[in-house]
C-alpha positions as CSV (number, residue, x, y, z in Angstrom):
1,X,10.8,4.3,-12.8
2,X,8.7,5.7,-15.6
3,X,8.0,9.0,-17.2
4,X,5.8,11.8,-16.1
5,X,2.6,13.2,-17.8
6,X,1.6,16.4,-16.2
7,X,-2.1,17.2,-16.1
8,X,-3.5,20.7,-15.8
9,X,-6.2,21.1,-13.1
10,X,-7.2,24.6,-11.9
11,X,-5.4,25.5,-8.6
12,X,-6.8,28.0,-6.1
13,X,-4.1,29.5,-3.9
14,X,-5.3,30.1,-0.3
15,X,-3.8,32.2,2.4
16,X,-3.1,30.5,5.7
17,X,-6.3,30.2,7.8
18,X,-8.5,31.3,4.9
19,X,-12.1,30.2,5.2
20,X,-13.7,29.0,2.0
21,X,-16.8,26.9,1.3
22,X,-15.8,23.7,-0.4
23,X,-18.8,21.6,-1.4
24,X,-18.1,17.9,-1.3
25,X,-14.9,18.3,0.6
26,X,-13.7,15.0,2.1
27,X,-11.7,17.1,4.6
28,X,-14.1,19.9,5.6
29,X,-11.9,21.9,7.9
30,X,-11.0,25.4,6.6
31,X,-7.4,25.7,7.4
32,X,-4.8,25.7,4.7
33,X,-3.8,22.2,5.9
34,X,-7.3,20.9,5.3
35,X,-7.5,22.6,1.9
36,X,-4.2,21.1,0.8
37,X,-5.1,17.6,1.9
38,X,-8.5,17.9,0.2
39,X,-6.8,19.1,-3.0
40,X,-4.6,16.0,-3.0
41,X,-7.5,13.7,-2.2
42,X,-9.7,15.1,-4.9
43,X,-7.0,15.0,-7.5
44,X,-6.7,11.2,-7.1
45,X,-10.5,10.8,-6.8
46,X,-10.9,12.4,-10.2
47,X,-7.9,11.0,-12.0
48,X,-6.3,7.9,-10.4
49,X,-6.8,4.9,-12.7
50,X,-6.2,1.8,-10.6
51,X,-8.4,2.0,-7.5
52,X,-9.9,-1.4,-8.4
53,X,-6.5,-3.0,-8.4
54,X,-4.8,-1.0,-5.6
55,X,-7.7,-0.5,-3.2
56,X,-10.0,-3.4,-3.7
57,X,-11.1,-3.8,-0.1
58,X,-11.5,-0.2,1.0
59,X,-13.1,3.1,0.0
60,X,-11.1,6.2,-1.0
61,X,-13.6,8.5,0.8
62,X,-13.2,6.5,4.0
63,X,-9.4,6.6,3.7
64,X,-9.6,10.4,3.4
65,X,-12.1,10.9,6.2
66,X,-10.0,8.8,8.5
67,X,-6.9,11.0,8.0
68,X,-8.5,14.5,8.3
69,X,-8.9,14.6,12.1
70,X,-5.1,14.5,12.4
71,X,-5.1,18.0,11.0
72,X,-7.8,19.5,13.2
73,X,-5.5,20.7,16.0
74,X,-3.1,22.4,13.5
75,X,0.2,20.8,12.4
76,X,3.5,21.9,10.9
77,X,4.3,21.3,7.3
78,X,6.4,18.2,7.9
79,X,3.5,16.6,9.8
80,X,1.1,17.6,7.0
81,X,3.4,16.0,4.5
82,X,3.4,12.8,6.6
83,X,-0.4,12.6,6.9
84,X,-0.7,13.1,3.1
85,X,1.9,10.5,2.3
86,X,0.5,8.0,4.7
87,X,-2.9,8.5,2.9
88,X,-1.3,7.8,-0.4
89,X,0.5,4.8,1.0
90,X,-2.8,3.0,1.4
91,X,-2.6,2.5,-2.4
92,X,0.8,0.8,-2.1
93,X,1.7,2.2,-5.5
94,X,5.3,3.1,-6.4
95,X,4.1,5.3,-9.3
96,X,2.3,7.5,-6.8
97,X,4.0,9.9,-4.5
98,X,4.4,13.4,-3.0
99,X,7.1,16.0,-3.6
100,X,7.4,19.1,-1.3
101,X,10.2,21.2,-2.8
102,X,10.1,23.7,0.2
103,X,10.8,20.8,2.6
104,X,13.3,19.0,0.3
105,X,11.1,15.9,0.7
106,X,10.0,13.5,-2.1
107,X,8.7,10.0,-1.5
108,X,6.8,7.4,-3.4
109,X,3.8,5.6,-1.9
110,X,5.1,2.0,-2.4
111,X,4.3,0.8,1.1
112,X,5.6,-2.7,0.6
113,X,8.5,-2.5,-1.8
114,X,10.4,-5.5,-3.0
115,X,12.4,-6.7,0.0
116,X,15.5,-7.8,-1.9
117,X,16.6,-4.7,-3.8
118,X,20.0,-4.7,-2.2
119,X,20.6,-8.2,-3.6
120,X,19.4,-7.1,-7.1
121,X,22.2,-4.5,-7.3
122,X,24.8,-7.3,-6.6
123,X,23.6,-9.6,-9.4
124,X,25.8,-8.3,-12.2
125,X,28.9,-8.6,-10.0
126,X,27.9,-12.1,-9.0
127,X,27.3,-13.2,-12.6
128,X,30.5,-11.6,-13.8
129,X,32.6,-13.2,-11.0
130,X,31.1,-16.6,-10.9
131,X,29.7,-17.4,-14.3
132,X,31.3,-15.4,-17.2
133,X,34.4,-16.4,-19.1
134,X,35.5,-12.7,-19.3
135,X,34.6,-9.4,-17.8
136,X,31.3,-7.7,-18.7
137,X,31.2,-5.4,-21.7
138,X,29.3,-2.1,-21.2
139,X,27.3,0.4,-23.2
140,X,24.7,3.1,-22.8
141,X,25.9,4.7,-19.6
142,X,26.6,1.2,-18.2
143,X,22.9,0.3,-18.3
144,X,23.6,-2.5,-20.8
145,X,26.2,-5.1,-19.8
146,X,26.9,-8.4,-21.5
147,X,29.2,-11.4,-21.7
148,X,29.4,-15.1,-22.4
149,X,28.8,-18.0,-20.0
150,X,31.3,-20.7,-21.0
151,X,30.2,-24.3,-21.8
152,X,29.7,-26.4,-18.7
153,X,30.0,-30.2,-18.5
154,X,28.4,-30.1,-15.1
155,X,25.1,-28.5,-16.3
156,X,25.4,-29.8,-19.9
157,X,25.0,-26.4,-21.7
158,X,27.2,-25.0,-24.4
159,X,28.2,-21.3,-24.5
160,X,25.3,-19.0,-23.6
161,X,25.1,-15.3,-24.0
162,X,24.2,-13.1,-21.0
163,X,22.7,-9.6,-21.3
164,X,21.8,-7.4,-18.3
165,X,19.5,-4.5,-18.9
166,X,19.2,-2.3,-15.8
167,X,17.4,0.8,-17.1
168,X,15.1,1.7,-20.0
169,X,16.1,5.3,-20.1
170,X,19.1,7.6,-19.5
171,X,20.8,5.6,-22.2
172,X,22.0,8.7,-24.2
173,X,23.7,11.9,-23.2
174,X,20.5,13.8,-23.1
175,X,18.3,11.1,-21.6
176,X,15.4,12.2,-23.9
177,X,13.2,9.6,-25.5
178,X,14.2,9.7,-29.1
179,X,18.0,9.6,-28.4
180,X,17.5,6.9,-25.8
181,X,15.7,4.7,-28.4
182,X,18.5,5.3,-30.8
183,X,21.0,4.4,-28.1
184,X,19.1,1.2,-27.3
185,X,19.2,0.2,-30.9
186,X,22.9,0.8,-31.2
187,X,23.5,-1.0,-28.0
188,X,21.5,-4.1,-29.1
189,X,23.5,-4.2,-32.3
190,X,26.7,-4.2,-30.3
191,X,25.3,-7.0,-28.1
192,X,24.2,-9.2,-30.9
193,X,27.5,-8.6,-32.9
194,X,29.2,-10.4,-30.0
195,X,26.5,-12.8,-28.7
196,X,24.2,-13.3,-31.7
197,X,26.0,-16.5,-32.8
198,X,25.3,-18.3,-29.4
199,X,22.3,-20.7,-29.6
200,X,20.8,-19.3,-26.4
201,X,20.7,-15.9,-24.7
202,X,19.7,-15.0,-21.1
203,X,18.3,-11.5,-20.7
204,X,18.4,-10.3,-17.2
205,X,16.0,-7.5,-16.1
206,X,15.7,-8.4,-12.5
207,X,17.2,-5.1,-11.4
208,X,15.6,-2.9,-14.1
209,X,13.8,0.1,-12.8
210,X,12.0,1.1,-16.0
211,X,12.0,4.1,-18.2
212,X,10.6,4.6,-21.7
213,X,8.1,2.1,-23.1
214,X,9.4,3.0,-26.5
215,X,12.8,1.8,-25.5
216,X,11.3,-1.5,-24.3
217,X,9.7,-2.0,-27.6
218,X,12.8,-1.1,-29.5
219,X,14.9,-3.7,-27.6
220,X,12.2,-6.4,-28.0
221,X,12.3,-5.9,-31.8
222,X,15.8,-7.4,-31.7
223,X,14.3,-10.7,-30.9
224,X,12.5,-12.8,-33.5
225,X,8.7,-12.8,-33.4
226,X,5.6,-11.5,-35.2
227,X,4.1,-8.1,-35.4
228,X,1.7,-8.4,-32.5
229,X,-0.4,-6.6,-29.9
230,X,1.6,-6.3,-26.7
231,X,-0.6,-4.2,-24.5
232,X,-3.5,-1.7,-24.5
233,X,-3.9,1.2,-22.1
234,X,-6.8,3.5,-21.2
235,X,-6.9,6.8,-19.4
236,X,-9.1,7.7,-16.5
237,X,-11.5,10.3,-17.9
238,X,-14.5,10.9,-15.7
239,X,-15.7,11.5,-12.1
240,X,-16.5,7.9,-11.3
241,X,-13.6,5.5,-10.4
242,X,-14.6,3.3,-13.3
243,X,-14.8,6.1,-15.9
244,X,-12.2,5.4,-18.6
245,X,-11.5,6.3,-22.2
246,X,-11.2,3.7,-24.9
247,X,-8.5,1.1,-24.9
248,X,-5.6,2.2,-27.1
249,X,-3.5,-0.6,-28.5
250,X,0.3,-0.8,-28.7
251,X,1.7,-3.1,-31.3
252,X,5.3,-4.3,-31.6
253,X,6.4,-3.9,-35.2
254,X,8.1,-6.5,-37.3
255,X,11.5,-7.6,-35.9
256,X,14.8,-5.9,-36.9
257,X,16.5,-7.5,-39.9
258,X,19.3,-8.8,-37.6
259,X,17.0,-10.0,-34.8
260,X,18.2,-12.8,-32.6
261,X,16.6,-16.1,-33.5
262,X,17.9,-18.4,-30.9
263,X,16.5,-19.5,-27.5
264,X,15.8,-16.7,-25.0
265,X,15.3,-16.8,-21.3
266,X,14.2,-13.5,-19.6
267,X,14.9,-13.3,-15.9
268,X,12.5,-11.2,-13.8
269,X,12.0,-10.4,-10.2
270,X,9.6,-8.6,-7.9
271,X,11.8,-5.5,-8.4
272,X,11.3,-5.5,-12.2
273,X,9.5,-2.2,-12.5
274,X,7.5,-0.1,-15.0
275,X,8.9,-0.1,-18.5
276,X,10.8,-3.3,-17.7
277,X,7.4,-4.8,-17.1
278,X,6.1,-3.7,-20.5
279,X,9.3,-5.2,-21.9
280,X,8.3,-8.4,-20.3
281,X,4.8,-8.2,-21.9
282,X,6.6,-7.6,-25.3
283,X,8.9,-10.6,-24.8
284,X,6.0,-12.8,-24.1
285,X,5.2,-12.4,-27.8
286,X,8.7,-13.4,-29.0
287,X,9.6,-16.8,-30.5
288,X,11.5,-19.3,-28.4
289,X,11.2,-17.1,-25.3
290,X,10.6,-18.2,-21.7
291,X,10.2,-15.8,-18.8
292,X,11.7,-17.3,-15.6
293,X,11.9,-15.9,-12.1
294,X,9.3,-14.0,-10.1
295,X,6.3,-12.0,-11.2
296,X,7.2,-8.4,-11.8
297,X,6.4,-5.6,-9.4
298,X,3.0,-4.6,-10.9
299,X,3.6,-0.9,-11.8
300,X,2.6,-0.3,-15.5
301,X,1.1,3.2,-15.8
302,X,3.0,6.3,-16.7
303,X,3.2,8.8,-13.9
304,X,0.7,11.7,-14.1
305,X,1.3,14.7,-11.8
306,X,-0.4,17.8,-10.6
307,X,0.8,20.8,-8.6
308,X,-1.3,21.4,-5.4
309,X,-2.5,24.7,-4.1
310,X,0.5,25.0,-1.7
311,X,3.1,24.3,-4.4
312,X,3.6,20.6,-3.6
313,X,3.3,18.0,-6.4
314,X,1.3,14.8,-6.2
315,X,2.1,12.1,-8.7
316,X,-0.1,9.1,-9.5
317,X,-1.0,6.3,-11.9
318,X,-3.4,7.8,-14.3
319,X,-3.7,4.9,-16.8
320,X,-4.6,1.3,-16.7
321,X,-2.7,-1.3,-18.9
322,X,-4.1,-4.5,-20.2
323,X,-1.9,-7.2,-21.6
324,X,-2.5,-9.0,-24.9
325,X,-4.1,-11.9,-22.9
326,X,-6.8,-9.5,-21.7
327,X,-5.4,-9.3,-18.1
328,X,-4.7,-6.2,-16.0
329,X,-1.5,-7.0,-14.1
330,X,-1.3,-3.8,-12.0
331,X,-0.5,-4.6,-8.4
332,X,0.0,-8.3,-9.0
333,X,2.8,-8.3,-11.6
334,X,3.3,-9.8,-15.0
335,X,3.5,-13.5,-14.6
336,X,6.4,-15.8,-15.4
337,X,6.4,-19.1,-17.3
338,X,8.6,-20.8,-14.8
339,X,8.6,-19.7,-11.1
340,X,12.0,-19.5,-9.5
341,X,12.4,-17.3,-6.4
342,X,15.4,-15.1,-6.0
343,X,17.6,-16.5,-3.2
344,X,19.5,-13.6,-1.6
345,X,21.5,-16.0,0.7
346,X,23.0,-17.8,-2.3
347,X,23.8,-14.5,-4.0
348,X,25.7,-13.5,-0.8
349,X,27.7,-16.7,-1.2
350,X,28.4,-15.9,-4.9
351,X,25.8,-18.2,-6.4
352,X,22.9,-17.2,-8.6
353,X,20.3,-20.0,-8.4
354,X,17.9,-18.2,-10.7
355,X,20.6,-17.9,-13.4
356,X,21.4,-21.6,-12.9
357,X,17.7,-22.5,-13.3
358,X,17.8,-20.6,-16.7
359,X,20.8,-22.7,-17.8
360,X,19.1,-25.9,-16.8
361,X,16.0,-24.8,-18.7
362,X,18.1,-24.2,-21.8
363,X,19.5,-27.7,-21.6
364,X,16.1,-29.3,-21.0
365,X,14.4,-27.7,-24.0
366,X,17.1,-28.3,-26.6
């Protein structure tokens, strides 16, 4: 999940069956269905920012032209919705989607979502039951959870802190950005008051669905590291698919006075999404930090949205993010330092092999 930026583009309302000349239409029929489809297609053609990453082997015009004949015989609104969503799904982008309030339908266009989401939602319970010395402590509407993994003679590690972060928003009563940042800061102070004396800390964002980038940065500042560039982003700003505004840098400020200075392992998965991915970028700049697991999902833009001529709303990725290393990780995910696949079968048996790999890494690098 991430947050929505609404863009204003003139909308022309058309009566059903209205004939209107539309120069350059990719869907040249004159029914309301053709006009609505064309409205959506042109919105992305003008403002979508990651065609190069999301549609490298196809052409957006060809995608649109292939869909239009499905509308020629006339369709009901549900079928129109399906045709439009299927067109968006060629981008395979979870930050892109279509909402039809009159149909009570809203879907994203992530055609190949992470296949182990159900397992991700079991991880906190597995860790609490099989690895922690006490029950998890909770804060921030239960999006922060933490505890201590006791010393193990089998694996050779001492006591290790464990922190699970499952959202980067909705942390406060209002869910607004500034209160959420303040709640994240308060939550991290609680966490470090209990775990900060441990020599190592595991930060688990495998099930994190994103939120505010500002929350990601606020949390990352509680880990020791320099003031540093963490990412840049640019906005699509012209008619060609490669027309962009300037890169605008985002810098993580100096760490909090009580920042954690021990060893950190960040756990990621293919379900780590949006602002959790920008958190991963920020943690790559922190001292004594290793990212372990799977590359993240590859969704880094904020969501832009536009209301179409029939009242439906199309959302889409309107920005492109570039990491401090100069790479654009849209569609391929932020990489890890140590690859360890999630094993859903072991989680079903009450074992977290990725967490155990993190513990082994902590021992091996002491």
